[in-house]
C-alpha positions in Angstrom: 18.9 3.1 -3.5 18.3 6.6 -2.1 18.0 6.6 1.7 18.3 9.1 4.5 20.3 6.6 6.6 22.8 4.5 4.5 23.7 1.3 6.2 25.4 -2.0 5.2 23.5 -4.2 2.9 23.5 -6.0 -0.5 22.5 -2.9 -2.5 24.4 0.3 -3.2 22.9 3.2 -1.2 23.2 6.9 -1.7 22.3 9.5 0.9 19.6 12.2 0.3 17.5 14.3 2.6 14.2 13.5 0.9 13.4 17.2 0.4 16.0 19.0 -1.8 17.9 18.3 -4.9 21.5 17.4 -4.3 24.5 15.4 -5.8 22.3 12.3 -5.6 20.3 13.6 -8.6 22.9 12.3 -11.1 22.1 8.8 -9.9 18.7 9.0 -11.6 20.2 9.4 -15.1 18.9 6.5 -17.3 17.3 4.8 -14.2 13.8 3.6 -13.5 12.6 5.3 -10.4 10.3 3.5 -7.9 9.1 6.1 -5.3 8.2 4.4 -2.0 8.8 7.3 0.4 6.3 7.9 3.1 5.7 7.5 6.9 3.6 4.5 8.0 -0.2 5.3 8.1 -0.9 3.3 11.3 -1.4 6.4 13.5 -4.1 8.6 15.0 -6.0 10.8 12.5 -4.9 14.1 14.0 -4.1 17.3 12.0 -0.4 16.9 13.0 -0.4 13.3 11.7 -2.2 14.2 8.5 0.5 16.9 7.9 3.3 14.4 8.7 1.9 11.7 6.4 1.4 14.3 3.6 4.8 16.0 4.0 6.6 12.6 4.1 5.2 11.7 0.7 5.0 15.0 -1.1 8.4 16.4 -0.3 10.4 13.4 -1.6 8.2 13.1 -4.7 8.7 16.8 -5.5 12.5 16.4 -4.9 12.6 13.5 -7.4 10.5 15.5 -9.9 12.8 18.5 -9.6 15.9 16.3 -9.9 14.6 14.7 -13.1 14.4 18.1 -14.7 18.1 18.5 -14.3 18.9 15.4 -16.3 19.9 15.4 -20.0 17.2 12.9 -20.9 13.8 11.9 -19.5 13.7 9.1 -17.0 12.7 5.8 -18.7 9.9 5.1 -16.2 8.7 6.6 -12.9 6.7 4.4 -10.6 4.7 6.3 -8.0 3.3 4.6 -5.0 -0.3 5.5 -3.9 -3.1 3.9 -2.0 -6.6 2.6 -2.6 -7.6 4.7 0.5 -7.8 7.6 -2.0 -11.4 6.4 -2.5 -12.3 6.9 1.2 -15.1 4.7 2.5 -16.5 3.4 -0.8 -19.3 1.1 0.6 -20.5 -1.5 -1.8 -19.2 0.1 -5.0 -16.8 -2.0 -7.1 -13.9 0.3 -7.9 -11.8 0.1 -11.0 -9.2 2.6 -12.2 -11.8 4.9 -13.7 -13.4 5.6 -10.2 -13.0 9.2 -9.0 -11.0 9.8 -5.8 -13.0 10.8 -2.7 -13.0 14.3 -1.2 -12.1 12.9 2.3 -11.3 12.1 4.9 -8.0 13.9 5.1 -6.3 10.7 6.3 -5.8 9.0 3.9 -7.8 10.1 0.9 -6.6 13.7 1.2 -3.0 12.5 1.7 -3.2 10.3 -1.3 -4.5 13.1 -3.5 -1.6 15.3 -2.6 0.8 12.4 -3.1 -0.4 11.7 -6.6 -0.5 15.4 -7.5 3.1 15.8 -6.5 4.3 13.7 -9.5 2.5 15.8 -12.1 5.0 17.2 -14.7 7.8 14.7 -14.0 10.2 14.4 -16.9 9.7 10.7 -17.7 8.9 8.6 -20.8 6.1 6.9 -18.8 4.6 7.2 -15.4 2.6 4.6 -13.5 0.7 5.4 -10.3 0.2 2.3 -8.2 -2.9 2.6 -6.0 -2.1 -0.3 -3.7 -4.2 -2.4 -1.3 -3.0 -3.5 2.2 0.1 -5.5 1.4 0.5 -8.6 3.6 4.0 -9.6 4.4 5.6 -11.3 7.5 7.0 -9.1 10.2 5.0 -6.1 9.1 2.4 -4.1 11.2 -0.7 -5.1 9.1 -0.1 -8.8 9.3 1.3 -8.9 12.8 -1.6 -7.0 14.3 -4.3 -9.1 12.7 -2.5 -12.3 13.7 -2.1 -11.0 17.2 -5.8 -10.2 17.5 -6.7 -13.7 16.3 -4.3 -15.4 18.7 -5.6 -13.4 21.6 -9.1 -14.5 21.0 -10.2 -11.1 19.5 -10.5 -12.4 15.9 -14.3 -11.7 15.5 -15.7 -9.4 13.0 -15.2 -5.6 13.6 -18.3 -3.5 13.5 -21.0 -5.1 11.3 -18.2 -7.0 9.5 -19.6 -6.0 6.0 -16.9 -3.5 5.2 -14.7 -4.5 2.2 -11.0 -5.2 2.5 -8.8 -5.0 -0.5 -5.5 -6.9 0.2 -2.4 -8.3 -1.6 0.3 -10.8 -0.9 3.8 -9.2 -1.0 4.9 -11.6 -3.8 2.2 -10.3 -6.0 3.1 -6.7 -5.2 6.7 -7.3 -6.2 5.6 -9.1 -9.4 3.4 -6.1 -10.3 6.3 -3.7 -9.9 8.4 -5.9 -12.1 5.6 -6.0 -14.7 5.3 -2.2 -14.7 9.1 -1.7 -15.0 9.5 -4.2 -17.9 9.5 -2.9 -21.4 6.4 -4.1 -23.2 4.4 -3.5 -26.4 1.6 -2.1 -24.3 3.2 -0.9 -21.1 1.2 0.0 -18.1 1.0 3.8 -17.5 -1.3 6.0 -15.4 -3.3 4.7 -12.5 -3.0 0.9 -11.8 -4.9 -0.9 -9.0 -2.4 -3.2 -7.3 -4.7 -5.5 -5.3 -5.9 -9.1 -5.3 -8.8 -9.9 -7.6 -10.7 -11.3 -4.6 -11.4 -8.6 -1.9 -13.1 -9.9 1.2 -15.5 -8.5 3.8 -14.1 -7.8 7.2 -16.0 -10.9 8.6 -14.3 -13.1 6.0 -10.9 -11.5 6.7 -11.1 -12.2 10.5 -12.4 -15.7 9.9 -9.4 -16.4 7.6 -7.0 -15.2 10.4 -8.8 -17.3 13.0 -8.4 -20.3 10.7 -4.7 -19.8 10.0 -4.1 -19.4 13.8 -6.3 -22.4 14.7 -8.7 -20.3 16.9 -12.4 -20.9 17.5 -15.0 -18.3 16.5 -14.7 -15.1 18.5 -17.3 -12.5 19.6 -17.6 -9.4 17.4 -16.0 -6.1 18.3 -18.7 -3.4 18.2 -17.7 -0.2 16.4 -17.6 1.8 19.6 -15.1 -0.6 21.2 -13.0 -0.6 18.0 -12.8 3.2 18.2 -11.8 3.0 21.9 -9.2 0.3 21.1 -7.8 2.5 18.3 -7.4 5.3 20.7 -5.5 3.1 23.1 -3.3 1.7 20.3 -2.8 5.1 18.8 -4.1 4.1 15.4 -6.8 5.1 13.0 -10.2 3.3 13.6 -11.0 3.9 9.9 -8.4 1.2 9.1 -10.8 -1.4 10.5 -14.3 0.3 10.1 -14.2 1.5 6.6 -13.3 -0.3 3.4 -13.0 -0.4 -0.4 -14.0 -3.2 -2.9 -11.3 -2.6 -5.5 -10.6 -4.6 -8.7 -7.3 -4.8 -10.5 -9.0 -4.3 -13.8 -6.0 -3.1 -15.8 -3.7 -5.9 -14.6 -6.3 -8.6 -15.4 -6.8 -7.1 -18.9 -3.1 -7.3 -19.3 -3.2 -11.0 -18.5 -1.3 -10.6 -15.2 -1.4 -13.9 -13.2 -1.6 -13.6 -9.4 0.4 -16.1 -7.4 -1.8 -15.7 -4.4 -5.3 -14.6 -5.5 -7.2 -16.0 -2.5 -6.8 -14.9 1.1 -6.7 -18.3 2.9 -3.9 -19.5 0.6 -2.0 -16.2 1.0 -2.2 -16.4 4.8 -1.1 -20.0 4.9 1.9 -19.1 2.8 2.9 -16.1 4.9 2.5 -17.8 8.2 4.5 -20.7 7.0 7.3 -18.3 6.1 6.9 -16.6 9.5 7.1 -19.8 11.5 9.8 -21.4 9.3 11.8 -18.6 7.7 14.8 -20.7 6.8 12.6 -22.9 4.6 10.7 -20.1 3.0 
């Protein structure tokens, strides 16, 4: 594993700066590369943050692409992370992998376009670009913030509640990565939507979080209050007020089986792990 800060753990770790080619490049020879580099998106949509989010993704990707050119043979597979936010606020459209990216906003559609473009020309036998939904996992900002809102009695719909939310259980994300890495007669290459087959509207999302935290219905949060709250929390209001209704068309065509296709069951599983980690 390439990391800026090696520390003790079960996996071998090699230091890199995430920007320039160094001795670490030889580690890539014959290896499948999964590029996960990038700062967390949960921050205000300022020019400085857009630049940070872009740089933290583009620089490591270009370093990996440059390093691959120094190797005697192409990489077997290069898996590039991306995000469904590349489609901006897509309204009611059902998006599959053929949908064109949006022109904006800069955070995160613009960031994602630059992120994906950075992998162009990589020396690899195959490349998969994983446009990923919000991945739900215990002890992560996305899940913890929504659980907290529900527990504090703020689990009502946000805005009009009709905005679509594409989401994914972490187990299914890991299974998709394994599927992409595995040799196959018809391997997945190009853009792949990594998302549950059952997106939900914001009102359904918040109702599911209230149910799993055993809370009664809560009043809605008007859009103007959501924007004010985002300012206080130093986050992007678009995370709650915009959405995408994405379908994992290529995974379904490949026969991929989701372990957690429905949100209520996924949340029940994740909160059980959170509350009883030893038995998870």
